[in-house]
N, CA, C and O atoms as a GROMACS GRO file, in nm:
protein
  332
    1ARG      N    1  -0.322   0.698  -1.418
    1ARG     CA    2  -0.310   0.616  -1.304
    1ARG      C    3  -0.399   0.499  -1.306
    1ARG      O    4  -0.512   0.510  -1.352
    2ASN      N    5  -0.354   0.383  -1.257
    2ASN     CA    6  -0.427   0.273  -1.244
    2ASN      C    7  -0.456   0.205  -1.392
    2ASN      O    8  -0.552   0.131  -1.415
    3ASN      N    9  -0.368   0.238  -1.476
    3ASN     CA   10  -0.394   0.188  -1.608
    3ASN      C   11  -0.280   0.079  -1.664
    3ASN      O   12  -0.254   0.069  -1.784
    4VAL      N   13  -0.220   0.006  -1.569
    4VAL     CA   14  -0.130  -0.089  -1.604
    4VAL      C   15  -0.176  -0.231  -1.575
    4VAL      O   16  -0.227  -0.251  -1.464
    5ALA      N   17  -0.165  -0.322  -1.651
    5ALA     CA   18  -0.211  -0.466  -1.644
    5ALA      C   19  -0.095  -0.557  -1.680
    5ALA      O   20  -0.012  -0.528  -1.766
    6PHE      N   21  -0.095  -0.660  -1.616
    6PHE     CA   22   0.004  -0.770  -1.630
    6PHE      C   23  -0.059  -0.896  -1.680
    6PHE      O   24  -0.158  -0.939  -1.622
    7SER      N   25  -0.010  -0.959  -1.782
    7SER     CA   26  -0.070  -1.075  -1.834
    7SER      C   27   0.025  -1.179  -1.895
    7SER      O   28   0.139  -1.147  -1.930
    8SER      N   29  -0.021  -1.302  -1.908
    8SER     CA   30   0.054  -1.405  -1.986
    8SER      C   31  -0.055  -1.486  -2.062
    8SER      O   32  -0.138  -1.556  -2.005
    9ALA      N   33  -0.047  -1.468  -2.197
    9ALA     CA   34  -0.144  -1.526  -2.288
    9ALA      C   35  -0.110  -1.682  -2.285
    9ALA      O   36  -0.200  -1.767  -2.287
   10ILE      N   37   0.014  -1.711  -2.280
   10ILE     CA   38   0.047  -1.861  -2.280
   10ILE      C   39  -0.008  -1.926  -2.158
   10ILE      O   40  -0.071  -2.032  -2.171
   11HIS      N   41   0.010  -1.871  -2.037
   11HIS     CA   42  -0.035  -1.920  -1.914
   11HIS      C   43  -0.184  -1.894  -1.870
   11HIS      O   44  -0.238  -1.953  -1.777
   12GLY      N   45  -0.241  -1.798  -1.946
   12GLY     CA   46  -0.385  -1.759  -1.916
   12GLY      C   47  -0.405  -1.683  -1.789
   12GLY      O   48  -0.501  -1.716  -1.719
   13TRP      N   49  -0.333  -1.593  -1.753
   13TRP     CA   50  -0.359  -1.504  -1.636
   13TRP      C   51  -0.337  -1.358  -1.667
   13TRP      O   52  -0.256  -1.323  -1.754
   14PHE      N   53  -0.404  -1.274  -1.599
   14PHE     CA   54  -0.411  -1.142  -1.624
   14PHE      C   55  -0.453  -1.068  -1.479
   14PHE      O   56  -0.544  -1.109  -1.407
   15PHE      N   57  -0.378  -0.964  -1.452
   15PHE     CA   58  -0.416  -0.895  -1.325
   15PHE      C   59  -0.371  -0.750  -1.337
   15PHE      O   60  -0.276  -0.721  -1.410
   16THR      N   61  -0.432  -0.665  -1.269
   16THR     CA   62  -0.407  -0.522  -1.236
   16THR      C   63  -0.351  -0.534  -1.094
   16THR      O   64  -0.358  -0.638  -1.028
   17LEU      N   65  -0.293  -0.419  -1.048
   17LEU     CA   66  -0.235  -0.417  -0.909
   17LEU      C   67  -0.358  -0.412  -0.814
   17LEU      O   68  -0.353  -0.467  -0.704
   18GLU      N   69  -0.463  -0.350  -0.854
   18GLU     CA   70  -0.584  -0.350  -0.754
   18GLU      C   71  -0.643  -0.485  -0.749
   18GLU      O   72  -0.685  -0.527  -0.642
   19SER      N   73  -0.652  -0.569  -0.872
   19SER     CA   74  -0.715  -0.705  -0.866
   19SER      C   75  -0.625  -0.799  -0.788
   19SER      O   76  -0.676  -0.889  -0.722
   20TRP      N   77  -0.492  -0.781  -0.793
   20TRP     CA   78  -0.383  -0.855  -0.722
   20TRP      C   79  -0.411  -0.831  -0.572
   20TRP      O   80  -0.420  -0.929  -0.498
   21THR      N   81  -0.425  -0.705  -0.524
   21THR     CA   82  -0.436  -0.674  -0.382
   21THR      C   83  -0.570  -0.718  -0.328
   21THR      O   84  -0.582  -0.747  -0.209
   22GLN      N   85  -0.669  -0.724  -0.415
   22GLN     CA   86  -0.788  -0.764  -0.358
   22GLN      C   87  -0.791  -0.912  -0.322
   22GLN      O   88  -0.860  -0.953  -0.227
   23VAL      N   89  -0.719  -0.990  -0.394
   23VAL     CA   90  -0.700  -1.120  -0.354
   23VAL      C   91  -0.620  -1.138  -0.221
   23VAL      O   92  -0.654  -1.217  -0.133
   24TYR      N   93  -0.509  -1.057  -0.217
   24TYR     CA   94  -0.432  -1.058  -0.086
   24TYR      C   95  -0.525  -1.014   0.030
   24TYR      O   96  -0.529  -1.080   0.134
   25ALA      N   97  -0.597  -0.906   0.014
   25ALA     CA   98  -0.688  -0.856   0.122
   25ALA      C   99  -0.798  -0.966   0.168
   25ALA      O  100  -0.835  -0.973   0.285
   26GLU      N  101  -0.845  -1.047   0.071
   26GLU     CA  102  -0.943  -1.149   0.101
   26GLU      C  103  -0.889  -1.278   0.172
   26GLU      O  104  -0.960  -1.352   0.240
   27HIS      N  105  -0.760  -1.297   0.150
   27HIS     CA  106  -0.687  -1.412   0.204
   27HIS      C  107  -0.609  -1.380   0.326
   27HIS      O  108  -0.547  -1.472   0.381
   28SER      N  109  -0.605  -1.262   0.370
   28SER     CA  110  -0.522  -1.217   0.479
   28SER      C  111  -0.606  -1.152   0.601
   28SER      O  112  -0.553  -1.074   0.681
   29ARG      N  113  -0.728  -1.187   0.605
   29ARG     CA  114  -0.813  -1.117   0.708
   29ARG      C  115  -0.761  -1.146   0.852
   29ARG      O  116  -0.796  -1.070   0.942
   30ASN      N  117  -0.689  -1.239   0.876
   30ASN     CA  118  -0.641  -1.251   1.014
   30ASN      C  119  -0.496  -1.196   1.026
   30ASN      O  120  -0.434  -1.208   1.132
   31ASP      N  121  -0.444  -1.137   0.919
   31ASP     CA  122  -0.319  -1.075   0.914
   31ASP      C  123  -0.338  -0.922   0.932
   31ASP      O  124  -0.447  -0.869   0.911
   32SER      N  125  -0.238  -0.857   0.969
   32SER     CA  126  -0.244  -0.719   0.976
   32SER      C  127  -0.265  -0.643   0.842
   32SER      O  128  -0.319  -0.533   0.840
   33LEU      N  129  -0.224  -0.701   0.738
   33LEU     CA  130  -0.241  -0.637   0.605
   33LEU      C  131  -0.397  -0.641   0.566
   33LEU      O  132  -0.450  -0.545   0.509
   34GLY      N  133  -0.455  -0.737   0.594
   34GLY     CA  134  -0.604  -0.746   0.538
   34GLY      C  135  -0.700  -0.658   0.630
   34GLY      O  136  -0.810  -0.620   0.590
   35GLU      N  137  -0.651  -0.631   0.753
   35GLU     CA  138  -0.749  -0.558   0.853
   35GLU      C  139  -0.711  -0.409   0.839
   35GLU      O  140  -0.798  -0.326   0.862
   36ASN      N  141  -0.604  -0.375   0.810
   36ASN     CA  142  -0.563  -0.230   0.828
   36ASN      C  143  -0.555  -0.143   0.694
   36ASN      O  144  -0.542  -0.021   0.698
   37MET      N  145  -0.563  -0.212   0.579
   37MET     CA  146  -0.569  -0.140   0.452
   37MET      C  147  -0.650  -0.190   0.355
   37MET      O  148  -0.661  -0.313   0.347
   38THR      N  149  -0.715  -0.111   0.271
   38THR     CA  150  -0.802  -0.151   0.157
   38THR      C  151  -0.709  -0.200   0.048
   38THR      O  152  -0.588  -0.179   0.052
   39ALA      N  153  -0.773  -0.268  -0.053
   39ALA     CA  154  -0.698  -0.318  -0.170
   39ALA      C  155  -0.647  -0.204  -0.239
   39ALA      O  156  -0.536  -0.217  -0.292
   40GLN      N  157  -0.718  -0.072  -0.250
   40GLN     CA  158  -0.664   0.040  -0.316
   40GLN      C  159  -0.548   0.099  -0.260
   40GLN      O  160  -0.458   0.142  -0.332
   41GLN      N  161  -0.546   0.102  -0.117
   41GLN     CA  162  -0.430   0.140  -0.053
   41GLN      C  163  -0.309   0.064  -0.072
   41GLN      O  164  -0.201   0.119  -0.093
   42PHE      N  165  -0.326  -0.076  -0.064
   42PHE     CA  166  -0.230  -0.164  -0.089
   42PHE      C  167  -0.162  -0.157  -0.230
   42PHE      O  168  -0.041  -0.169  -0.248
   43ALA      N  169  -0.248  -0.137  -0.321
   43ALA     CA  170  -0.211  -0.127  -0.467
   43ALA      C  171  -0.119  -0.006  -0.475
   43ALA      O  172  -0.020  -0.011  -0.547
   44SER      N  173  -0.149   0.102  -0.404
   44SER     CA  174  -0.063   0.223  -0.421
   44SER      C  175   0.076   0.200  -0.361
   44SER      O  176   0.170   0.269  -0.399
   45LYS      N  177   0.091   0.107  -0.270
   45LYS     CA  178   0.218   0.078  -0.217
   45LYS      C  179   0.297  -0.030  -0.303
   45LYS      O  180   0.415  -0.052  -0.276
   46LEU      N  181   0.243  -0.085  -0.391
   46LEU     CA  182   0.317  -0.171  -0.480
   46LEU      C  183   0.379  -0.117  -0.603
   46LEU      O  184   0.446  -0.186  -0.679
   47TRP      N  185   0.352   0.027  -0.621
   47TRP     CA  186   0.410   0.084  -0.739
   47TRP      C  187   0.495   0.203  -0.686
   47TRP      O  188   0.446   0.284  -0.606
   48GLY      N  189   0.617   0.211  -0.728
   48GLY     CA  190   0.712   0.321  -0.694
   48GLY      C  191   0.804   0.282  -0.567
   48GLY      O  192   0.825   0.164  -0.540
   49ASP      N  193   0.850   0.375  -0.500
   49ASP     CA  194   0.958   0.352  -0.390
   49ASP      C  195   0.897   0.316  -0.260
   49ASP      O  196   0.884   0.398  -0.169
   50TRP      N  197   0.856   0.179  -0.249
   50TRP     CA  198   0.803   0.121  -0.133
   50TRP      C  199   0.863  -0.007  -0.119
   50TRP      O  200   0.878  -0.083  -0.214
   51TRP      N  201   0.906  -0.036   0.018
   51TRP     CA  202   0.954  -0.163   0.059
   51TRP      C  203   0.879  -0.223   0.169
   51TRP      O  204   0.836  -0.151   0.259
   52TRP      N  205   0.858  -0.358   0.171
   52TRP     CA  206   0.790  -0.420   0.279
   52TRP      C  207   0.878  -0.466   0.394
   52TRP      O  208   0.962  -0.553   0.371
   53ASN      N  209   0.867  -0.418   0.506
   53ASN     CA  210   0.952  -0.456   0.604
   53ASN      C  211   0.878  -0.568   0.687
   53ASN      O  212   0.779  -0.538   0.754
   54GLU      N  213   0.921  -0.683   0.683
   54GLU     CA  214   0.860  -0.804   0.742
   54GLU      C  215   0.879  -0.804   0.894
   54GLU      O  216   0.796  -0.861   0.964
   55ASP      N  217   0.982  -0.745   0.944
   55ASP     CA  218   1.006  -0.754   1.084
   55ASP      C  219   0.883  -0.663   1.167
   55ASP      O  220   0.832  -0.697   1.274
   56VAL      N  221   0.855  -0.556   1.100
   56VAL     CA  222   0.763  -0.472   1.179
   56VAL      C  223   0.627  -0.479   1.105
   56VAL      O  224   0.532  -0.415   1.150
   57ARG      N  225   0.612  -0.556   0.991
   57ARG     CA  226   0.493  -0.575   0.904
   57ARG      C  227   0.424  -0.435   0.867
   57ARG      O  228   0.308  -0.404   0.897
   58GLN      N  229   0.515  -0.356   0.796
   58GLN     CA  230   0.472  -0.237   0.730
   58GLN      C  231   0.557  -0.192   0.622
   58GLN      O  232   0.671  -0.235   0.604
   59PHE      N  233   0.495  -0.097   0.542
   59PHE     CA  234   0.568  -0.051   0.426
   59PHE      C  235   0.667   0.062   0.467
   59PHE      O  236   0.641   0.139   0.559
   60GLU      N  237   0.768   0.067   0.404
   60GLU     CA  238   0.878   0.169   0.423
   60GLU      C  239   0.902   0.251   0.300
   60GLU      O  240   0.883   0.204   0.188
   61SER      N  241   0.942   0.371   0.321
   61SER     CA  242   0.986   0.451   0.196
   61SER      C  243   1.124   0.445   0.168
   61SER      O  244   1.167   0.505   0.070
   62GLU      N  245   1.208   0.372   0.250
   62GLU     CA  246   1.352   0.353   0.232
   62GLU      C  247   1.379   0.202   0.246
   62GLU      O  248   1.323   0.134   0.332
   63PRO      N  249   1.468   0.153   0.158
   63PRO     CA  250   1.497   0.009   0.175
   63PRO      C  251   1.566  -0.024   0.305
   63PRO      O  252   1.642   0.054   0.362
   64ILE      N  253   1.536  -0.140   0.346
   64ILE     CA  254   1.590  -0.194   0.482
   64ILE      C  255   1.660  -0.327   0.439
   64ILE      O  256   1.595  -0.421   0.395
   65GLY      N  257   1.792  -0.330   0.454
   65GLY     CA  258   1.863  -0.449   0.432
   65GLY      C  259   1.866  -0.474   0.280
   65GLY      O  260   1.877  -0.382   0.198
   66HIS      N  261   1.854  -0.613   0.244
   66HIS     CA  262   1.854  -0.657   0.108
   66HIS      C  263   1.704  -0.670   0.054
   66HIS      O  264   1.690  -0.747  -0.040
   67GLN      N  265   1.612  -0.617   0.092
   67GLN     CA  266   1.475  -0.636   0.052
   67GLN      C  267   1.456  -0.572  -0.072
   67GLN      O  268   1.509  -0.465  -0.100
   68GLY      N  269   1.367  -0.648  -0.161
   68GLY     CA  270   1.327  -0.584  -0.289
   68GLY      C  271   1.220  -0.495  -0.284
   68GLY      O  272   1.167  -0.481  -0.173
   69ARG      N  273   1.176  -0.430  -0.379
   69ARG     CA  274   1.066  -0.330  -0.366
   69ARG      C  275   0.939  -0.419  -0.338
   69ARG      O  276   0.935  -0.540  -0.354
   70SER      N  277   0.840  -0.341  -0.295
   70SER     CA  278   0.716  -0.419  -0.256
   70SER      C  279   0.652  -0.501  -0.380
   70SER      O  280   0.598  -0.611  -0.365
   71PHE      N  281   0.664  -0.438  -0.494
   71PHE     CA  282   0.608  -0.519  -0.614
   71PHE      C  283   0.679  -0.643  -0.631
   71PHE      O  284   0.614  -0.740  -0.669
   72VAL      N  285   0.799  -0.655  -0.609
   72VAL     CA  286   0.879  -0.772  -0.622
   72VAL      C  287   0.835  -0.872  -0.510
   72VAL      O  288   0.809  -0.990  -0.532
   73THR      N  289   0.831  -0.812  -0.390
   73THR     CA  290   0.794  -0.907  -0.278
   73THR      C  291   0.656  -0.975  -0.286
   73THR      O  292   0.638  -1.090  -0.245
   74PHE      N  293   0.551  -0.893  -0.344
   74PHE     CA  294   0.410  -0.930  -0.340
   74PHE      C  295   0.364  -0.991  -0.468
   74PHE      O  296   0.274  -1.074  -0.471
   75CYS      N  297   0.428  -0.948  -0.576
   75CYS     CA  298   0.379  -0.990  -0.724
   75CYS      C  299   0.473  -1.079  -0.784
   75CYS      O  300   0.441  -1.192  -0.819
   76LEU      N  301   0.590  -1.032  -0.799
   76LEU     CA  302   0.700  -1.121  -0.889
   76LEU      C  303   0.739  -1.234  -0.816
   76LEU      O  304   0.730  -1.342  -0.874
   77GLU      N  305   0.784  -1.232  -0.688
   77GLU     CA  306   0.819  -1.354  -0.620
   77GLU      C  307   0.719  -1.461  -0.608
   77GLU      O  308   0.757  -1.578  -0.612
   78PRO      N  309   0.592  -1.432  -0.593
   78PRO     CA  310   0.483  -1.547  -0.601
   78PRO      C  311   0.478  -1.601  -0.729
   78PRO      O  312   0.463  -1.723  -0.737
   79LEU      N  313   0.487  -1.530  -0.837
   79LEU     CA  314   0.483  -1.572  -0.983
   79LEU      C  315   0.597  -1.666  -1.004
   79LEU      O  316   0.585  -1.773  -1.063
   80TRP      N  317   0.712  -1.621  -0.952
   80TRP     CA  318   0.835  -1.704  -0.979
   80TRP      C  319   0.827  -1.834  -0.917
   80TRP      O  320   0.871  -1.934  -0.973
   81LYS      N  321   0.769  -1.836  -0.794
   81LYS     CA  322   0.752  -1.957  -0.732
   81LYS      C  323   0.664  -2.056  -0.795
   81LYS      O  324   0.680  -2.177  -0.776
   82ILE      N  325   0.560  -2.002  -0.878
   82ILE     CA  326   0.471  -2.092  -0.946
   82ILE      C  327   0.547  -2.156  -1.067
   82ILE      O  328   0.524  -2.272  -1.104
   83TYR      N  329   0.630  -2.084  -1.122
   83TYR     CA  330   0.704  -2.133  -1.244
   83TYR      C  331   0.833  -2.180  -1.208
   83TYR      O  332   0.909  -2.224  -1.295
   0.00000   0.00000   0.00000
């Protein structure tokens, strides 16, 4: 556990799920996410069968509508927006 890292040598970035969620937690202090869960708890919701329900602002164990998994929502989509 906790032994996966993501990187791009060409673009010069590297992160683990915990380092990624630490940034989210630091930048969402006024949000429910930053106040209610630690970076470790958040990281555990990014791997596996978890979906983010934006309407109620919580993680769900079943998909709601056309939402992607939480890893896609919080990691891949922000990266895609950069490139």
